[in-house]
VOGU-3710 file (C-alpha; in Angstrom, 3 decimals, decimal comma):
1> mqgcdmlvnl> 248,195/70,166/-34,179  250,255/69,301/-37,360  253,873/71,335/-36,599  253,328/71,375/-32,743  256,191/71,044/-30,660  255,183/68,198/-27,984  258,495/68,095/-26,067  258,460/67,975/-22,490  261,422/69,235/-20,261  261,732/65,638/-18,027
11> stlpqpgcap> 263,248/67,558/-15,418  261,239/69,788/-14,805  258,337/67,342/-14,060  256,995/66,562/-10,206  258,736/63,548/-8,317  256,436/60,503/-8,578  253,080/60,633/-6,287  253,131/64,236/-7,038  250,520/64,115/-9,760  247,217/66,567/-9,602
21> qdvrikrawa> 244,423/64,088/-7,899  242,617/64,130/-11,201  245,573/62,549/-13,142  246,212/59,159/-13,234  249,862/57,840/-15,294  250,331/54,514/-15,582  252,837/52,550/-18,115  252,091/51,350/-21,321  251,584/47,835/-22,044  251,889/45,726/-24,853
31> gdleeilgfi> 247,895/45,482/-24,805  247,390/49,555/-25,043  249,484/49,028/-28,436  246,955/50,009/-30,932  244,968/51,957/-29,379  247,981/53,960/-28,886  249,697/54,074/-32,069  245,707/54,544/-33,415  246,033/58,111/-32,035  249,621/58,751/-32,484
41> renfssgwaa> 248,541/58,427/-36,106  245,736/60,345/-35,778  247,242/63,215/-34,224  250,967/63,061/-34,728  252,371/61,342/-37,396  253,266/57,914/-38,048  256,974/58,747/-37,585  256,020/59,170/-34,033  253,540/56,479/-33,788  256,921/54,052/-34,455
51> eaqkailqnp> 258,646/55,605/-31,477  256,084/54,745/-29,385  255,953/51,026/-30,107  259,808/51,199/-29,461  259,115/52,189/-26,227  255,946/50,159/-25,019  257,455/46,712/-26,140  260,686/47,739/-25,121  261,885/45,553/-21,617  260,813/47,678/-19,378
61> gacflatha> 257,975/49,335/-21,736  259,326/53,446/-21,073  256,439/54,696/-22,109  253,577/55,975/-19,645  250,210/57,182/-20,045  248,695/61,011/-18,304  244,838/60,233/-18,094  242,319/61,764/-16,736  240,631/60,204/-13,349
//
């Protein structure tokens, strides 16, 4: 995925609670940190991992995960 732009226009996302039934959205927490950062480093770059770490560790956390339920 190197070189792919993964930006999302947040103003076009559905309102909370409107995600498809097979998608689970949750706020990332510190216990998720190593798994999330490992995934980001493997698929993107260490720069993005640093940004995600900052978002996860701030209070309140600003990193959200969307997974298939």
